[in-house]
C-alpha positions in Angstrom: -20.6 13.8 8.4 -16.8 12.7 9.8 -14.5 10.8 7.6 -11.0 9.3 8.8 -8.2 9.2 5.9 -5.8 6.6 6.8 -2.1 7.6 5.4 -0.7 11.1 5.8 0.9 11.2 2.2 0.2 12.7 -1.1 -2.8 11.1 -1.9 -4.4 11.5 1.5 -3.6 14.9 1.7 -4.8 15.7 -1.8 -8.2 13.7 -1.1 -8.7 15.9 2.4 -8.3 19.2 0.5 -10.7 17.6 -2.4 -13.2 16.9 0.4 -12.9 20.1 2.0 -13.0 22.0 -0.8 -16.0 20.8 -2.9 -19.5 21.3 -2.2 -20.9 18.7 -4.0 -18.1 15.8 -3.8 -19.8 13.7 -1.4 -23.7 15.5 -1.9 -25.6 12.1 -1.6 -23.6 11.6 1.9 -23.3 15.4 3.5 -27.5 16.0 3.4 -27.5 19.0 5.6 -24.2 17.9 7.8 -21.0 19.3 8.3 -17.7 17.4 6.6 -15.1 17.0 9.2 -12.4 15.2 7.5 -9.6 13.7 9.9 -6.4 12.6 8.5 -4.8 9.7 10.7 -1.0 8.8 11.0 -1.3 5.9 12.2 0.7 2.3 11.3 -2.2 0.6 9.2 -0.5 -2.8 10.2 -0.7 -2.1 14.0 -4.5 -3.3 14.7 -4.9 -1.7 17.9 -3.5 1.8 16.4 -6.1 1.6 13.7 -9.0 0.6 16.4 -8.0 3.5 18.8 -8.2 5.8 15.9 -11.7 4.6 14.8 -12.5 5.1 18.5 -11.0 8.2 18.8 -13.0 9.9 15.8 -16.1 7.7 15.6 -15.9 8.4 11.5 -19.2 7.7 9.4 -16.5 7.1 6.2 -13.2 5.6 6.3 -10.6 6.1 3.2 -7.5 4.1 3.3 -5.1 6.1 1.4 -1.8 4.4 3.2 0.8 3.5 0.5 4.2 2.2 0.2 7.0 5.1 -0.7 10.5 5.2 -0.6 12.7 3.2 -2.9 9.8 0.2 -3.4 8.2 0.6 -6.6 5.0 -1.3 -8.0 6.9 -4.4 -9.5 8.1 -4.3 -5.8 4.9 -4.9 -4.6 3.5 -7.1 -7.7 6.6 -9.5 -6.5 5.9 -9.7 -2.7 2.1 -9.2 -2.7 1.7 -10.3 1.0 4.7 -8.7 2.5 4.2 -6.5 5.6 6.1 -3.2 5.1 
């Protein structure tokens, strides 16, 4: 099973590590397949970049772990819910 994680930050790294280490984390999905986890650093606001990653990796499952980092905080996100950062 191929898993593609968008977002190359702390959360994506933790998720990839957990998926790679745990035998029973996705037991229902894994069956007898090997679990191949890839992390993408593509900009999720760039439709072409996302489509290219999906074509390149052909994942069975996609996880969006992209987020805002830096000086922006949750209050900024609540005030400006539709901002493209």
